[in-house]
Structures are given as C-alpha cells and as structure tokens.
VEXMISE-161809 format. One record per residue (C-alpha): residue number from 1; x, y, z. Coordinates in steps of 0.5 Angstrom, whole numbers, padded with zeros to 4 digits, m for minus. Layout:
N
 seq  east north    up
 NUM     X     Y     Z
...
This chain:
97
 seq  east north    up
   1  0254  0158  0168
   2  0250  0154  0175
   3  0244  0155  0178
   4  0245  0154  0185
   5  0237  0151  0189
   6  0236  0152  0195
   7  0234  0145  0198
   8  0227  0147  0202
   9  0227  0138  0205
  10  0224  0137  0197
  11  0227  0132  0194
  12  0224  0133  0187
  13  0228  0137  0182
  14  0225  0143  0181
  15  0221  0145  0187
  16  0227  0147  0191
  17  0225  0154  0194
  18  0227  0159  0198
  19  0224  0158  0205
  20  0220  0164  0205
  21  0215  0164  0213
  22  0209  0167  0211
  23  0208  0162  0206
  24  0206  0157  0211
  25  0201  0161  0215
  26  0194  0159  0215
  27  0192  0166  0213
  28  0196  0165  0206
  29  0194  0158  0205
  30  0186  0159  0205
  31  0188  0166  0201
  32  0191  0161  0196
  33  0185  0156  0197
  34  0180  0162  0196
  35  0183  0166  0189
  36  0185  0158  0186
  37  0177  0156  0188
  38  0176  0162  0184
  39  0180  0160  0178
  40  0184  0166  0178
  41  0192  0164  0175
  42  0198  0165  0177
  43  0198  0169  0170
  44  0192  0175  0173
  45  0195  0175  0180
  46  0202  0177  0177
  47  0199  0182  0172
  48  0195  0185  0178
  49  0202  0186  0181
  50  0204  0190  0176
  51  0197  0194  0177
  52  0198  0195  0183
  53  0206  0197  0183
  54  0204  0202  0178
  55  0199  0206  0181
  56  0202  0206  0187
  57  0208  0209  0182
  58  0203  0214  0180
  59  0202  0217  0187
  60  0210  0217  0188
  61  0211  0221  0182
  62  0204  0225  0183
  63  0206  0227  0191
  64  0211  0231  0189
  65  0206  0236  0185
  66  0200  0236  0190
  67  0200  0240  0195
  68  0201  0239  0202
  69  0195  0236  0204
  70  0194  0230  0198
  71  0202  0229  0198
  72  0201  0225  0205
  73  0195  0221  0202
  74  0199  0220  0195
  75  0204  0217  0200
  76  0200  0213  0205
  77  0197  0210  0199
  78  0204  0208  0196
  79  0206  0205  0202
  80  0199  0201  0203
  81  0201  0198  0196
  82  0207  0196  0196
  83  0207  0191  0201
  84  0200  0189  0196
  85  0204  0189  0190
  86  0209  0184  0195
  87  0203  0180  0197
  88  0201  0178  0190
  89  0208  0176  0190
  90  0207  0171  0194
  91  0201  0168  0192
  92  0201  0168  0185
  93  0208  0163  0187
  94  0203  0159  0192
  95  0198  0158  0185
  96  0204  0156  0181
  97  0207  0151  0185
C-alpha cells in the first residue's frame, strides 16, 4: 500500500508534511528554539507528552471516585492537560525537522 504525501511546497522527499497553521507562528518558533537551546530532544518532549497524557487519564478516572467539590478540579485539570499534550506533539515535531 502506497503512502500518500501532502505537499507543502517542499521539493525534497520526506519533508512533505500536513500543514498546521500554529507551526508557522512566532510563539511556536520561539518556543521550539528555546527548547532546542535547552538541548531537549524530540524524544524527551514525546516522553513528556506521554506523562501529561497519563496524568490527564488519572484525573479523568479519579474524577469518578471523588466527591463533587473535588471532581470539578479533577476535570478542569484533565481539560488543561490534554491540550498541553497536543502542544508537546507539535513542538517535538518542530524540533525533529
């Protein structure tokens, strides 16, 4: 089965990537540059993404076993962590390229 590539204007094989508008923003480029200056590898950021996902999952599961007052904080925490996982995925991709 052939893998279909989406062209983003690059003629080099292997650099064709799905367009994500946030990748071209200044804040994303600066953040990726800062992470690179800190000598973080894409794999380290991927591990962070997994850790963040696991914490969010624990909060979601735990929200079923706590009282109403605490449940809201567990759910808010999970809601904040899940987009952070997506941010980690974007940034590790930016560092890898």
